[in-house]
N, C-alpha and C positions, 0 to 999 in steps of 0.2 A: 720429493727427493727420491732417487732410486739407487744412488751409489753410497757405499758405506766404507769409511776409512779402515775399520778393523772390527773384529769381534773379540770380546773378552769372554772366554768360555769356562772359567773356573767357577766354583760355587760362590765365592765371595768376590763381587766386582771390584772392591777396593784393593784386593790383592792380586787380581788377574793381570796377566801380561799380554801384550798384543800378539796376535797369531796371524802373521801375514799369509795371504793365500799364495799357493804355488802357481807360477805361470804354467799355462797349458801347452805352450809351444815346446817342440822337441826336435832333436835331430841336428847334426852338423854343429856349427858354431852359433846358431841362432839362440838356443836356450841359454847358454851362459851370458850372452849379451842382454837378453831380456831380464834375466835375474839381476844383472848389474844395474840395468836401468831402473828396475823396481827398487833396488837399494838406494839409488840416487834420489828417487821420489821420496822414499821414507826419510832420507837425510835432508829433505827440503831443497834438493839441488835439481830444480826443474830444468834449467838449461842443459845440465849434464845429461839428464835422462832423454831430453829431446834430441840431443846430438846422437845418442846411441840409436834412438828410434829411427832417425833419418837414415842411418847406415843400414839398419835391419830392413827397413822398407825398400831401400834401393835394391837389395838383393833378394828379399823374400816377401815383398809387399803383396803378393797375390795369394799367400797362404792363409787359409781360414784360421788356423790356430794362432798365427802371428797377429792377425787383426783383432781377434777376440781377446787375446792377452793384453795387447796394448790398450785397447779401449777399456777393458776391465780395470787394469792397473791405474790408468789415468783417472778413471771414474772413482775408484775407491779412495784415491788420494785427493779428490776434489778438483781435478783439472778438466772440467767438462768442455771448456772452450777448445782445448787442445785435441780432444776427441774429434770434434767437428773439423778442425783444421787438418789433422793428420789422416784420420780414418775415413771420413765421409767421402772424399774424392775417389777412394780406392774400392769402396764397398760395392759388391755385386751380389745380390741375394742368391742367385742361382748357383754361383761358384762358392760363395763363402758361407751360405746357410743363414739361419735366423738369429743366432746368438749375438753376433756383432750388430745386426740390425736392431735388436732389442736395446742394446747399449746405446746406439745412436738415437733411438726414439727418446730414451731417458735423458740423454744429453740435451737434446733439443727442448724437452719439457723443462729441464732445469734452467735453460737459458730463456725460457718462455717464447720460443720460436715455433708457434703453432703450425704455420704452413709447412715448414721443413719437417716437423714431426709427423704431420699428416701424410706427407709425400712418402716417407720411409714406411709408415704404417700401411699405406696402400700397397706398397711393394711386398710387404710381409703377408698381407692378406692374400695376395695373388699366388703365394706359394701353396696355398690350399693345404695347410697342415692342421688337421683336426685337433691335435693335441695342444695347439697354440691358440685356438680360437677364443677361449675364455680370457686368456691373458691379453690378447690383442683387443678384445672388446673393452677390457679394463683400461687400456691405454687410450682407446677411442673416447671413452667417457672422460678421461683426464684432459684430453685435447679439447673436447667440447666445453669442459669447465673453464679451461684457460681462455678460450674464445669468448665465452659468456661473461667472464669477469672483466675482460678487456685489459688484462695485465700487460704492461709494456715489456718488450724484451729486455733482458738483463744487459746492462752496459758494462762490459768488461774493460777495465782500465789497462793501459799498457803495462802497469806494474806487475800484473799477474804473469806476464810472459817474462818478466825480469827476475823471477824467483821469489816474489812476495809469498809469504806463507798463506796457504788456503785454510779456511776454517776446517777443523777436524771433527768428524762425527765418530764417536765411540758407541758401539752397541754393547751393552753389558747384559749378562745373563744372571738371573736370580733363580736359584734352584730350590728355594724354600718359600713358604708363605711369607709375604712381606711383613706381616705383624709378628712373626716369630723372631725376627732380628732384634737383638737386645735381650732375649730370654734364653740365651745359649745354655745357661746353667740348668735349665729345665727341659732341654731338648729331648732327652730320652722319654720324658713323660708326655710332651706335646706332640712330637713327630713320630710317625710310624717307623718301625724297623723295616726298611725296604729289603726285599729279597733279591735274588739273582734272576737273570734272564728276563729283565723288564723291557717293555717297549718304551723307547725314548721318543719323547714328543716335545716340540718347541711351539710356543705361542708367541707370535711376533707382534710388535706394536702395529696398530692399524694406521693406514693412510687416512688423512683427513682431506676430503674433497671439497671443492668450492671455495678455497681460500685464495683471494686475489694476490696476496703478498706474504709468502711463507716467512721470508726473512724478518719482516716487520712483526709478524705474529710471534715468532720465536724469541725476539728480543724483549717482548713483554712478559710480565709475570704470568703464571699458569692460568689458562682459561678452562671453563667447564668442558668445552669440547675437546681440547687437548688432553685434559685429565682422563677423559673417557677412553681415548685411543690407547692409553696405557693401562687403564684399570681393567678393561675387558680381558686382555691376555693375562693379567695378574690373577683375575678371578678364575679363569679356566685352568691356569697352571696350578693354582691352589687346590682346585677341585681334584685334579688328577694326581696331585701329591698324596691325597688321601685315598687313592685307588690301589688295589693290590697288584695291579699289572703294569703300572706306568712309572716312569721316571721323567718328570716334566721340567722344563725351564721356561721362564718368561724372558723375552729379549726386548730391551728397552733402550732408546737412544738418548745420549747427552752430547752437547756440543761444546768442545773446548773446555770441559770442566766448568762451564759457566751457566748454561741454560738448557732447557729441554729441547729436544728435536721434535719438529712437526713434519711428518712424512707426507708428501704431496701426491704420491702415486704408489700403487700397489707394488710390492716386491716383485722383481722379475725372476725368471727361472735361474738366471745366473746368480742373483743375490741369494736365492735359496740354496743353490749348490755350494756357494761359498760358506753359508751358515753351516750346512751339513758337514763340510770338509774341515771346518775349523772348530767344531764342537767336540770336546773330548768325549770319546766313546761313540761318536756318530749319532745319527738320528734315524728314526723310523718314520715319523710323521712330522709335518709342519703345518700349523694353522696360520693363515695370513688373511688379510682382507682390508676393507675400507669402510669409513663412516662418513656420512654426510648429514649435516644438521642445518635445517632451514626453519627459522622462527620457532624453535622448540620441537619440530617434527624431525625424527631421526630415521635414517635409512642405513642399514648395516648389511654388508656382504661379507661372509666368511668363506674361505676356501680351505679344504683339507687336501694336503698333498702327501702321497706315498713316496718316500724318498728313494726306495730301492729302484723303482722304475721312473721316478720323477714324473709322475702323472697325477692329475687332479682327480681325487676320489669323489669329492662332493662339493657342491656349492650350496650355501645356506643364505637365504635372504630374509630380512626381517625389517619391519617398520613399527615405530611406536611413537606415541605422543606422551606428554607428561602424565596424562590420565591413565594410559594403558601400559606404562613402562614396566611396572612390576609383573603384570600378568604375561606380557610378551617375553620379557627376559627370563621369567621362570620357565616358560615353554621352550625357549631356546636352550636353556641349561639342561632340561630333561631330554630334549632331542639329541643334543651332543653326547650326553652320557649314554643314551641308548645306542646311538650309532657306533660309538667307540667301545661298546661293551664294558662300560665302567662298572666296577664292583668295589665295595668299601674295604678298606684295610681293617684288620682285626686288632692292631696295636695303635698306640698313640691316642689322642683324644678322638671322640666320636664325631665324625663329620656330618653335618646336616646343612642342606642348602639354605641360604638366607631367605627369610620370608619377605623381605623388601630389598630385592636385588639392586634397585637404583641407588638407594642409600648406601648399601654395602660397597658398590662400585666407587662412590664418592669417598668413602673411608679408605679403601685400598689405594686410590689414586693419590690422595693427600698423604697417606703413610709413605708411599714411595718417594714423594718429593722431600719429605723430612729425612728419610733414610739417606737419600743421595746427598743432601746437604750435610748430614753427619759425616759422610765419607768424603766430603770436599769434592764431590762431583757436580754439585749444583751451587751456584752463588746464593748467598743469603738473601739478597734483594729480589730473587726470583720467587721466594716462598710466598704463597698466599694460602691462608686457611680461613675460608668463609665461616661465619658463625653458623650458617645452616648445616655445614658439614660437621662441625663440632656437636651441634645439638642432635643431629640424626645419629651420629656415632654413639652419643650418650644414651639415646633412646633405645638403640639396638642392643646395648651392652648386656642386658639381662637375658637376652634371647638364647644365647649359647655360650659355651666356654670360649669358642673362637672369637665371638663378638666381644666378650669381656676382655680377652687378651688384646684384641685389636684396639679397644678403647684405652687400655692401660699403656700400650706402647705409643699410640698416637698422642695421648695427652702428655706423656712424659717428654716426648720429642718436642711437642709444641711449647712446653715450658722451657726446655733447654734453649730454644731459639727465640724466646721472648715473644711468641705469637699469641699467647693467652696469659691472662692474669690468674689469680687463684680461682679454682674451679669448685663448684658445689659438689658435695658428695652425691654419687649416683648409685643406683642399685645394680650390682653385678651378680653374675651367676654364683650361688653360694656353694662352691666346691673347693676342696683342698688345693687343687692346681691353681685356681684363680687367686686364692689367698697367698700361695707361695709366690706367684708372679707379682702380686702387688707389693709384697715385701722386698722382692728382688729389685724392683724398679724404684723403690723408695716412695 
């Protein structure tokens, strides 16, 4: 998936309000029409929006800003088939630039039309824009995966054109470590007092490559691979929360307040712009990337974007097996901290990187699912808490105050949702803060 319905940018996802992206078209009577069309889409009036788009395209269909706005607004509201029908016949890369082309590639990928996606991608490569090459290669890999899996094109029923409601993807932002939710009464002791003039950084949910049927995967309860695409940005955001120079958020998707989102392609530059524009206070950096899992072997690509110039600052690639996971992930963590000039906060609890990152990631991913279920953003039947995750979280708990707090909030949420029975006493970090947290959670 490459299109997102809206971003929720407040600190508490359950209280956040949708922040619609502003259309980029301007001048004459076109902008008000595009704004009205977007409002129709938000009101689930697809026929009304399409009627306006037809009028706009008849008079201004050769304008680059018009095409990118229409394709973007249709995309973020889930109407990818209409992008192909309205925008593709009018798109000329030389006149209209790459932004609309990137939206078209994503639309074709969402519809699993590999040949059409490849055709537009070839046109974009022919523009010879060096700043786009990494992004285009990412789409090339996604097309190759689509061909390899042999997934059939999506069959869009006529009801979609008759105003049937499209599934809605909400991306919510978490501005604090996931294990700190539920311990608000101890926030001043747990969380550092952030200063001013901080660098704002977002860590986005990773794409999961090599999945033949994203819809089928998303309908199922959480998988280990899907959990990892959410846990890695949570881990990095947590790390930077305890840095003196950063104000981080983790950006995670949910579908229709029912189940997790699995993203099938890396975020496009247009997606990143929308995230930056709809995040309160703006952003300085965005981390995005993709994960591929084959028989236990993991391949990770992370990209660091500088928002001011919207350029890719760094690409990080990593591979690991179950046997090498902790050592490779530890090196990744060290490398990112060094590259971003991370330094620790002097207030709040003392942060220390986990000694077993793979287990810590499982704890964070499961904690997120329980938190989303508490906020009624995830259906109860989607919850899965493997015994291996519970056991590893218990084993880690004595290692640090953060690990003890994570165990306490995880086990408390698991009991609330009836996922575990009575749990044996485990050894926690013997500090006053941990004792207070245990009492607060009951």
